[in-house]
N, C-alpha and C positions, 0 to 999 in steps of 0.2 A: 504494500500500500504506500503510495506516494503522498506525503502530507507536507503542506507548505503553509507557513504563517505569513500573511501579508500585513506588514506594519503600515499604519496610516500616520504620516508625519504631519506636524503642524502646518508646514508650508504647502500641504496638499499632495505632496509626492508620496510614493509608496516604495517599500523595500521588502523583498521576499526572502524568507528564511526557510530552507528545507530542513525538516527534522533529520538530524544526523544518524539516528538509530531508532530501533523499535521502542526504546525507553529514553525519553529526553527530560532532563531536569532543567527547569528555568529558574534562575535566581541571580543574586548579586555576587555570589562567590565566583572567583576566577576559574574554579574547576567545574562549574556547571556547564552543561552542554550548550545552553544559550544564556550567556552572561548579560545581565542588564545592570550596569553599574550605577544604580540610583538608590539612595537611602530608603525610599519608600517601598522598595522591593526587598523582600526578605532574602536572607542568604541562600536558602533553598526554598523557593516560593511555591512551585507546583511541579507536577510530573505528568507528562503525556506518555501514554502507552498505546502503541499501534500494533495491531495484528491484522490478519487477513479479513477479519470480520468487522472490527470497529476501532475507533480511536477513543480512548478513555482519558479523563483528566482527574487528577486528585490534588487538592490543595494540601500543602505540607505544613499545616498550622501557621500559615503566613499571618503577619500582623494586620496587613491592610486588606487581605482577602483576594480571592480569585473569582472573577465574574464571567459568567457565560450568558451571552445575550442580555446583559444588564442585571442578572440575578446572581447574588453571591452563592457560591456552591462549595461543598466539601469534596464532592466527587460527582462524576456524571459521564455521559456519552456525548461526544462531539460529532455533529453532522456537518457535511459540506455547507459552507455559507454561514456557519455560526460565527459570532463575534466573541473573542476572548480578550478580557481586559485584565491587565496586571499592572498595578500602580497607575501611572498616567498613560500607559501605552495600550492601544487597542489594535488588535489583529483580526483579520478575517481569515478563517480556516478554509483552505482549498484541499480537497481530497481527490486524488487522481484527476487533477485538472478542473474539478467542479467546485464552485461555479466558474464558468469561463470568464465572466465579467466581475471584477472585484470592485465593490462600491463601499464607501464609508458608511458607518451606521447612521441611521437617522438621528438627528440631534433633538433631544428632548427640550421643549420650550420651558424656560425657567418660570416657575410660579412667581407672581408678584410678591415681593417681601412685605409681610405685615409689619406695621410699626409696633414695636414692643418696647415698653419701658423696662429697662434692666432692673432686676431686683437689687435692693441695696446690699452691699457687702457688709458682713459683720465686722466690727472693729477688730483690727489686728492686735495681737498681744505684742508688746514691745519686747524684743529679745534682750537678754542681760547685756549690760555695757560691754563693748569689746567683741561681741559675737555678731558677725555679719548675718543679715537676713537673706535667705535664699528662697525665692519663689519658683516653683516648678509647675509647668503645665505640659499638656500633651505635645506642644509644639517644640519642646526641647529635644533636639535630635539624638542626644546620647541616651535618652530614656529607653528607646527601642533596643539599643545595643546592650544595656544593662539587663533587660528582660531576657535576652537570648543567652546570657552567660550562665 
């Protein structure tokens, strides 16, 4: 079975990646079969397994998830023409040359943002003198790395 992932770039161009073997691991690590060097992509993000009957996908407990046709999955069967999203990257899957014409996924129209008054934050406790205050949130890039250790 010939499986190709066609990446849709921001500039509108496309780049095709043929799966190198029957079992392909996609992730950030340099030893993955398809390396995506972005912090939002887990070290070992997902695995595709192709045999003569089907192409299967399995999320490898990635932090940001693996999406098939816009739905977060843990595992599933990929069909020709399906869209696979890993981090900020979206691919269309071609199996044995199908679909012949590769097209970007339809863009969802963003819902109008409702104006919302933020809830007041509780007063912060003052740290003891000489102790720096450290605020952490999900946007701190090193938190994902600590979780994986």
